[in-house]
C-alpha positions in Angstrom: -47.0 -66.0 -38.5 -48.8 -62.1 -37.9 -51.4 -62.7 -35.1 -53.0 -59.3 -37.1 -56.3 -59.9 -35.5 -55.0 -59.7 -32.2 -52.5 -57.3 -32.2 -55.5 -54.7 -33.6 -57.6 -55.6 -30.2 -54.7 -55.3 -28.1 -54.0 -52.2 -29.9 -57.5 -50.9 -29.2 -58.2 -52.3 -25.6 -54.7 -50.4 -25.0 -56.5 -47.0 -26.0 -59.1 -47.8 -23.8 -57.0 -48.6 -21.2 -54.8 -45.1 -21.3 -58.5 -43.0 -21.2 -58.8 -44.1 -17.8 -56.6 -42.6 -15.0 -55.1 -45.6 -12.8 -52.9 -44.3 -10.8 -51.8 -46.6 -7.9 -53.9 -47.7 -5.1 -56.4 -44.8 -7.2 -57.3 -47.9 -9.4 -60.8 -49.3 -9.6 -62.2 -47.4 -12.7 -59.8 -49.3 -14.9 -59.8 -52.9 -13.6 -64.2 -52.3 -13.5 -63.7 -52.2 -17.1 -61.2 -54.8 -17.3 -62.8 -56.7 -15.7 -66.7 -56.8 -17.9 -64.4 -56.3 -21.0 -62.8 -60.0 -20.3 -66.6 -62.0 -19.5 -68.1 -60.2 -22.5 -65.0 -62.6 -24.1 -67.1 -65.1 -22.5 -64.7 -65.5 -19.4 -64.8 -65.7 -15.5 -63.1 -63.0 -14.4 -62.1 -63.3 -10.1 -61.5 -60.3 -8.5 -59.9 -59.1 -4.8 -59.6 -55.4 -4.5 -58.7 -54.2 -7.8 -57.0 -57.4 -8.8 -58.4 -59.4 -11.8 -57.5 -62.8 -13.1 -59.0 -65.5 -14.9 -58.2 -69.7 -15.5 -58.3 -71.2 -18.9 -61.1 -72.8 -19.3 -60.8 -76.3 -18.0 -58.4 -75.9 -15.7 -56.7 -78.8 -14.4 -55.5 -78.9 -11.0 -53.0 -81.8 -12.3 -51.1 -80.2 -14.8 -48.1 -77.4 -14.1 -49.6 -73.9 -13.9 -48.2 -70.3 -16.0 -48.9 -66.8 -14.9 -49.1 -64.1 -17.2 -49.0 -61.4 -15.3 -49.0 -57.5 -15.3 -50.0 -54.0 -13.8 -52.8 -51.8 -14.2 -51.5 -49.1 -12.0 -49.5 -46.2 -13.6 -47.8 -43.5 -11.8 -49.0 -40.4 -11.9 -47.7 -37.5 -15.1 -44.4 -36.3 -14.7 -44.5 -32.4 -15.9 -43.8 -31.9 -19.7 -46.8 -33.8 -21.2 -47.3 -31.9 -24.7 -50.1 -34.2 -25.1 -53.5 -35.0 -22.5 -51.6 -37.9 -20.4 -54.8 -39.3 -20.9 -56.2 -39.2 -24.4 -54.9 -42.2 -26.2 -53.2 -40.0 -29.3 -52.1 -43.1 -32.8 -50.2 -41.2 -35.3 -48.4 -43.5 -37.8 -47.5 -46.7 -35.9 -47.0 -44.9 -32.4 -49.4 -45.1 -29.9 -49.1 -41.7 -27.1 -50.6 -41.9 -23.5 -49.9 -42.6 -19.6 -49.4 -46.1 -19.7 -49.2 -47.0 -22.6 -45.0 -48.5 -22.8 -46.0 -48.8 -18.5 -47.2 -51.3 -18.0 -50.1 -51.6 -20.4 -48.8 -52.6 -24.0 -47.9 -56.0 -21.8 -51.6 -56.5 -20.3 -53.4 -56.4 -23.4 -50.5 -58.5 -25.1 -50.3 -61.1 -22.7 -54.4 -61.2 -22.2 -54.2 -61.3 -26.0 -51.9 -64.0 -26.0 -53.4 -65.9 -23.3 -57.1 -65.8 -25.6 -54.4 -66.9 -28.0 -53.6 -70.0 -26.7 -56.1 -71.2 -24.6 -57.8 -71.6 -27.4 -55.8 -75.1 -27.8 -55.0 -77.6 -26.2 -51.3 -77.1 -23.7 -49.7 -79.6 -21.4 -50.0 -76.6 -18.6 -52.9 -74.5 -17.5 -52.3 -70.8 -17.9 -53.8 -68.1 -15.3 -53.9 -63.9 -16.7 -53.5 -61.7 -13.5 -53.4 -57.8 -13.9 -52.6 -56.9 -10.8 -52.9 -53.2 -8.9 -50.6 -51.1 -6.9 -46.9 -52.1 -9.1 -45.3 -48.9 -8.7 -45.7 -48.7 -5.4 -45.0 -51.9 -4.2 -48.6 -52.0 -2.5 -49.4 -54.5 -0.3 -52.8 -54.6 -2.1 -51.4 -56.0 -5.2 -49.0 -59.1 -6.0 -49.1 -59.8 -2.8 -52.3 -60.2 -1.9 -53.7 -61.5 -5.2 -51.1 -64.8 -5.2 -52.9 -65.8 -2.2 -55.9 -66.0 -3.9 -54.0 -68.6 -6.6 -53.7 -71.9 -6.9 -50.0 -73.0 -7.4 -48.1 -71.4 -9.7 -45.2 -73.3 -11.4 -43.3 -70.6 -13.9 -44.9 -66.5 -14.0 -43.9 -64.6 -16.9 -44.2 -60.9 -15.8 -44.5 -58.3 -18.2 -41.9 -55.3 -18.3 -41.1 -53.0 -21.3 -37.8 -54.9 -21.9 -37.8 -55.2 -25.7 -38.9 -58.4 -25.6 -35.5 -59.3 -23.6 -35.9 -62.3 -20.8 -34.9 -60.6 -17.6 -33.9 -64.4 -15.8 -32.5 -62.3 -13.4 -34.1 -59.1 -11.2 -32.1 -57.2 -8.5 -33.6 -57.0 -4.9 -34.1 -53.5 -2.8 -34.0 -52.9 0.4 -34.0 -49.1 2.1 -32.2 -48.6 5.2 -32.4 -46.3 7.6 -29.3 -46.1 10.1 -28.7 -43.4 13.3 -25.2 -42.6 14.5 -25.7 -41.3 17.9 -23.9 -38.9 20.0 -23.4 -36.5 22.8 -25.2 -33.0 22.7 -22.8 -29.8 23.1 -21.9 -26.7 22.9 -19.7 -26.2 19.5 -17.6 -23.3 20.5 -16.7 -25.9 23.5 -14.7 -29.0 23.7 -18.0 -30.3 24.4 -20.3 -33.3 23.3 -19.4 -36.3 20.6 -20.4 -35.4 17.2 -22.6 -37.5 15.4 -21.6 -36.0 12.8 -18.8 -37.6 13.1 -19.4 -40.5 14.1 -21.4 -41.3 10.9 -18.6 -40.5 8.8 -16.4 -44.1 9.3 -20.0 -45.9 8.6 -20.3 -43.5 5.3 -17.0 -45.0 3.9 -17.7 -48.3 5.2 -21.2 -48.3 2.7 -19.4 -46.1 0.2 -16.5 -48.4 0.3 -17.6 -52.2 0.9 -18.2 -54.9 -1.5 -20.3 -58.2 -1.1 -18.1 -61.4 -1.4 -20.7 -63.0 -4.0 -21.6 -61.0 -7.4 -22.5 -62.9 -10.4 -22.6 -62.5 -14.3 -26.6 -61.2 -14.2 -26.9 -58.9 -11.5 -23.3 -58.6 -11.0 -22.6 -57.4 -7.1 -24.6 -56.0 -4.4 -24.8 -52.7 -4.2 -25.4 -49.9 -1.2 -25.9 -46.2 -2.1 -26.4 -43.6 0.6 -29.0 -41.1 -0.6 -30.1 -39.2 2.1 -28.5 -37.5 5.6 -29.8 -35.4 7.8 -28.7 -34.6 11.2 -27.7 -31.2 13.7 -30.5 -28.5 14.7 -28.8 -25.4 14.6 -25.4 -23.9 13.8 -23.3 -23.7 17.9 -24.7 -26.8 19.2 -23.2 -30.1 18.4 -25.6 -33.0 17.1 -26.6 -35.8 19.1 -28.3 -37.5 16.1 -27.2 -38.2 12.4 -29.6 -40.0 10.6 -29.3 -41.0 7.0 -31.0 -43.8 4.1 -29.1 -45.9 2.3 -30.8 -47.5 -1.1 -29.4 -51.3 -1.5 -30.1 -53.6 -4.2 -29.5 -57.7 -3.8 -28.2 -59.8 -6.3 -29.4 -63.4 -6.4 -26.4 -65.0 -4.9 -28.4 -63.4 -1.2 -31.5 -62.8 0.5 -32.2 -59.4 2.1 -31.8 -60.5 6.1 -28.4 -62.2 5.0 -27.3 -58.6 3.6 -28.7 -57.2 6.5 -26.8 -58.9 9.1 -23.7 -59.0 6.9 -24.0 -54.9 7.4 -24.9 -54.8 11.0 -22.1 -56.7 11.4 -19.8 -53.9 9.8 -21.4 -50.6 11.2 -21.5 -48.9 14.2 -24.6 -47.2 13.8 -28.3 -48.5 14.6 -29.4 -50.0 10.6 -33.8 -51.1 10.3 -34.5 -52.0 7.2 -38.3 -50.7 6.4 -38.8 -53.6 4.9 -36.8 -57.4 3.0 -40.2 -58.6 1.2 -38.6 -57.0 -2.3 -36.1 -59.9 -2.6 -33.8 -60.1 -5.9 -34.6 -63.4 -8.3 -32.6 -65.5 -9.8 -34.3 -68.4 -12.6 -32.5 -71.5 -13.6 -31.3 -71.1 -16.7 -32.2 -75.0 -17.7 -36.3 -74.5 -17.5 -37.8 -75.5 -20.9 -39.3 -71.4 -20.8 -35.8 -70.4 -20.7 -34.2 -72.7 -23.2 -37.5 -72.3 -25.7 -36.5 -68.5 -25.7 -32.7 -69.0 -26.1 -34.3 -71.0 -29.3 -36.0 -67.9 -30.1 -32.3 -65.8 -30.2 -34.0 -63.6 -27.0 -31.4 -61.8 -24.9 -30.7 -63.1 -21.4 -29.9 -60.7 -19.1 -30.8 -59.8 -15.8 -32.4 -56.5 -14.6 -31.5 -53.5 -12.3 -34.8 -52.4 -11.9 -37.1 -53.8 -9.2 -41.1 -55.5 -10.0 -43.9 -57.8 -9.2 -40.5 -60.6 -9.8 -39.8 -59.6 -5.8 -42.8 -61.1 -4.1 -43.2 -64.2 -6.4 -41.6 -67.4 -4.7 -41.3 -69.0 -7.9 -39.6 -69.4 -10.5 -40.8 -66.4 -13.5 -39.0 -63.8 -16.2 -39.8 -60.7 -16.6 -40.3 -59.7 -20.5 -42.7 -56.9 -22.3 -43.6 -55.1 -25.3 -41.9 -51.4 -25.6 -38.4 -49.5 -23.5 -38.0 -49.0 -19.9 -36.5 -45.8 -20.9 -39.9 -44.6 -21.8 -41.3 -45.2 -18.3 -42.6 -41.8 -16.3 -41.8 -40.0 -18.8 -43.4 -37.0 -20.5 -45.2 -38.2 -23.8 -44.9 -42.2 -23.4 -45.5 -44.3 -26.1 -45.7 -47.9 -27.3 -45.1 -49.0 -31.3 -47.5 -50.6 -32.6 -45.4 -53.2 -34.3 -43.7 -53.5 -30.3 -47.1 -54.9 -29.3 -47.4 -57.3 -33.2 -43.8 -58.4 -31.8 -44.5 -59.1 -27.9 -47.9 -60.9 -29.3 -45.7 -62.8 -31.0 -43.1 -63.3 -29.2 -45.4 -64.5 -26.6 -47.3 -67.2 -28.0 -44.2 -68.5 -29.5 -42.4 -69.4 -27.0 -45.5 -70.6 -25.0 -47.6 -72.9 -27.0 -47.4 -76.6 -26.5 -44.5 -76.1 -24.7 -43.9 -78.8 -22.4 -42.5 -78.0 -18.3 
């Protein structure tokens, strides 16, 4: 079954969204537009800062609740755009524009699936939420919005996955590490070189393997990405600072990883944040099982999304391809929106959770 009317309306909405710049932390205009658009459909819309959401009519707190969420913010356009990123261009089934793939197509597909599903009776409540600040993991995005919502039992997070189902997602932790020595004159045998002290820890980060690995997300991955030391050529440096990018699997919390790192290195280690956790959803969850019945591919995602800030089971799934995200002349195919609405509806209609 194809949802042609829903698809046509969804594509038209996406064209309007593309035309409104909505960089992270600057989403007011697009949130204003989407709020008014949904109100004109006859729904009651709630808003906190630049996050908007709506509950299914007849919301019943005795039923379980499924959240349909994607984000309305975009990155800034990179150099190399041939086409104006804010003028939606629809040609031969391809819609170009900033945020078309990441994640405007998910926003409109989830919204029109919500409209369709709430026309009938379901054994669960639905909440549609369009959140802000996803691209910067901002405090005023989904983290703030979740404080306002009723209890959530499951979430579908819309991101470009070619409608494959990410049932696990790696978390992120950024570490600021400092090795401390003693300054001295480079011409004499003085001081204690902080760079040399850092070498042993740098090698540890490169070679250490955490014991717990998974088929979906593999091992915890640590990568040294920045290093700074020294003030001038003839001074033995007393500080060597470096940054480590840590991608966690679902077997560890960020706090557990941090504790293990600190017990193995000599440098001072400070985490910028431990809030962006890895996620994993049981494969026997009814939504995952129905996804398998629909022949959807299951995978573990190495990239971060708002899933990291959700304490309840979730999957990441949406139209488009992540390789197009943050690139010049970003696009979505209208056929991908057709497929997305159809799959979202087939996945959820009359589901028992």
